[in-house]
LOMIBA-646841 format. One record per residue (C-alpha): residue number from 1; x, y, z. Coordinates in steps of 0.05 Angstrom, whole numbers, plus 5000, padded with zeros to 4 digits. Layout:
REM LOMIBA-646841
i|east|north|up
NUM|X|Y|Z
...
//
This chain:
REM LOMIBA-646841
i|east|north|up
1|9190|3555|9624
2|9202|3620|9585
3|9230|3676|9627
4|9222|3748|9604
5|9289|3783|9594
6|9308|3831|9649
7|9306|3892|9603
8|9233|3880|9586
9|9212|3890|9658
10|9227|3964|9648
11|9184|3972|9586
12|9111|3993|9590
13|9051|3950|9575
14|9043|3947|9500
15|8967|3952|9504
16|8971|4017|9544
17|9022|4046|9495
18|8976|4026|9438
19|8915|4060|9469
20|8954|4124|9485
21|8985|4128|9416
22|8919|4113|9380
23|8882|4167|9420
24|8935|4220|9404
25|8940|4201|9331
26|8864|4202|9323
27|8864|4276|9343
28|8914|4290|9287
29|8875|4250|9236
30|8810|4287|9253
31|8841|4352|9230
32|8844|4325|9159
33|8780|4284|9160
34|8733|4337|9190
35|8721|4406|9161
36|8702|4457|9213
37|8699|4533|9209
38|8750|4573|9248
39|8747|4642|9278
40|8797|4697|9293
41|8813|4719|9363
42|8824|4794|9363
43|8845|4845|9414
44|8851|4919|9401
45|8899|4958|9446
46|8928|5028|9438
47|8980|5022|9383
48|8973|4946|9379
49|8925|4900|9344
50|8925|4826|9363
51|8894|4776|9315
52|8903|4701|9318
53|8862|4651|9276
54|8836|4592|9316
55|8822|4530|9275
56|8806|4457|9287
57|8880|4442|9279
58|8896|4488|9337
59|8845|4455|9382
60|8867|4385|9363
61|8940|4401|9374
62|8925|4425|9444
63|8881|4365|9456
64|8936|4318|9433
65|8985|4350|9482
66|8935|4344|9538
67|8920|4271|9521
68|8994|4256|9521
69|9005|4287|9589
70|8947|4248|9621
71|8965|4185|9583
72|9037|4187|9608
73|9012|4192|9679
74|8967|4132|9667
75|9023|4094|9635
76|9073|4108|9690
77|9025|4084|9744
78|9041|4014|9720
79|9117|4020|9727
80|9141|3960|9769
81|9194|4001|9805
82|9153|4064|9818
83|9152|4052|9893
84|9228|4048|9897
85|9248|4110|9857
86|9270|4172|9895
87|9208|4213|9880
88|9137|4195|9863
89|9127|4260|9826
90|9124|4245|9752
91|9115|4313|9721
92|9186|4310|9692
93|9164|4250|9652
94|9106|4287|9621
95|9146|4345|9595
96|9180|4318|9533
97|9122|4273|9511
98|9073|4331|9518
99|9120|4378|9480
100|9131|4324|9428
101|9056|4316|9416
102|9048|4391|9410
103|9106|4398|9361
104|9081|4340|9318
105|9013|4374|9314
106|9045|4440|9293
107|9087|4405|9240
108|9028|4366|9212
109|8987|4430|9208
110|9040|4460|9162
111|9043|4400|9114
112|8998|4398|9052
113|8944|4345|9047
114|8961|4281|9011
115|9018|4231|9012
116|9066|4280|9045
117|9019|4291|9103
118|9010|4216|9115
119|9085|4205|9113
120|9093|4260|9165
121|9036|4227|9205
122|9073|4160|9205
123|9139|4193|9222
124|9107|4231|9279
125|9075|4168|9306
126|9143|4134|9308
127|9175|4192|9344
128|9119|4196|9395
129|9124|4122|9412
130|9200|4127|9418
131|9194|4186|9467
132|9141|4152|9508
133|9182|4088|9514
134|9246|4126|9531
135|9211|4167|9585
136|9182|4104|9616
137|9252|4073|9620
138|9282|4135|9652
139|9235|4130|9712
140|9286|4082|9743
141|9360|4103|9737
142|9378|4031|9751
143|9344|4004|9688
144|9391|3968|9639
145|9368|4014|9582
146|9372|4078|9622
147|9434|4106|9589
148|9408|4091|9519
149|9339|4120|9535
150|9369|4183|9566
151|9414|4195|9505
152|9357|4182|9458
153|9311|4231|9494
154|9365|4285|9490
155|9377|4274|9416
156|9303|4272|9400
157|9289|4335|9440
158|9341|4374|9400
159|9314|4347|9334
160|9243|4363|9352
161|9262|4434|9373
162|9295|4444|9305
163|9233|4419|9269
164|9188|4462|9312
165|9227|4525|9297
166|9227|4509|9223
167|9152|4498|9225
168|9140|4565|9259
169|9181|4599|9205
170|9145|4563|9148
171|9078|4581|9179
172|9099|4655|9179
173|9075|4662|9251
174|9076|4732|9279
175|9129|4753|9328
176|9083|4757|9388
177|9071|4682|9379
178|9141|4661|9357
179|9179|4691|9416
180|9137|4660|9472
181|9133|4593|9435
182|9208|4589|9427
183|9220|4611|9499
184|9175|4556|9526
185|9202|4502|9480
186|9274|4521|9493
187|9264|4524|9568
188|9230|4456|9571
189|9282|4422|9528
190|9340|4452|9568
191|9307|4437|9635
192|9292|4364|9619
193|9360|4353|9585
194|9397|4381|9646
195|9352|4340|9692
196|9372|4277|9656
197|9446|4292|9651
198|9454|4319|9722
199|9423|4258|9755
200|9355|4287|9773
201|9377|4358|9792
202|9330|4414|9768
203|9370|4473|9742
204|9315|4526|9733
205|9361|4587|9730
206|9400|4559|9671
207|9337|4535|9635
208|9304|4603|9644
209|9366|4639|9620
210|9373|4594|9559
211|9300|4606|9542
212|9308|4681|9547
213|9370|4681|9503
214|9335|4639|9450
215|9272|4682|9451
216|9312|4746|9444
217|9353|4717|9387
218|9290|4693|9352
219|9259|4762|9359
220|9321|4794|9328
221|9322|4745|9270
222|9247|4746|9258
223|9248|4797|9201
224|9315|4776|9171
225|9311|4748|9100
226|9336|4678|9118
227|9307|4610|9103
228|9270|4566|9153
229|9329|4518|9159
230|9377|4575|9172
231|9331|4603|9226
232|9327|4535|9259
233|9402|4522|9258
234|9418|4590|9286
235|9371|4578|9345
236|9392|4506|9356
237|9465|4527|9365
238|9456|4568|9429
239|9407|4517|9458
240|9457|4460|9451
241|9518|4501|9470
242|9488|4533|9532
243|9456|4468|9556
244|9522|4431|9548
245|9559|4488|9583
246|9510|4486|9641
247|9520|4411|9648
248|9596|4417|9647
249|9597|4472|9699
250|9549|4432|9741
251|9599|4374|9739
252|9655|4423|9761
253|9691|4419|9694
254|9742|4475|9687
255|9714|4534|9648
256|9767|4528|9593
257|9749|4456|9580
258|9675|4468|9590
259|9670|4518|9533
260|9708|4477|9482
261|9654|4429|9459
262|9597|4479|9461
263|9639|4530|9423
264|9657|4480|9368
265|9586|4456|9359
266|9559|4528|9359
267|9610|4547|9306
268|9592|4487|9263
269|9517|4500|9267
270|9524|4574|9252
271|9572|4561|9195
272|9522|4511|9166
273|9468|4565|9172
274|9511|4613|9133
275|9527|4563|9078
276|9458|4532|9071
277|9406|4572|9033
//
């Protein structure tokens, strides 16, 4: 009699993953298949004029993020070890998939119609499935694939943040949108990464501080004549460096040793930003 390998017990039901992925991808596809008029949200204040165009793409991106959050909850209800994990609260497992769905929607909205858009669509689908599977595995720290899933989530979160920042720059978003968007994305990435690396500990002060640093840096760079890739690399550096520093200090690593790796990576990323045009 065939026995399912132990590792497969910690993977989600393929049918549920298929339904979740199809529902999210359908929202993206509708933005290119349906033409709908948009409108501009405006607000006039003394010395300040707020104007933001709302389109079908905006609505579908938000819908995709909402579908992903509810879909992850539905998916995690079927985890075989859910009753034995330390906490039944699953909000930490919604964070990166929801952020991933939102970022993919923003990226697709910046791509031109045609082959390039469909390549991005397929690439986004692969990333979304990978994040969903990895989050499912990390529900149980005792899963055989936990270390791989945790490392994969961390790497994907940094990569998605870089793509998100580049997309914001390409879209020429206004500063009042860029700063809050980068603050929220940075805080969520740092919070979930630290939660994974610190064994389930929530480090809100560090995550909040990292978000504020990134938002302020983004505001200062907003009007600089730099490329989208340079903008992304400059912001990725502090996110990685400060998150790694927070982890090292949380593990009681001496300060001199704790700053070595973050400092080297920060220097490499910023040097690459200076060299690349």
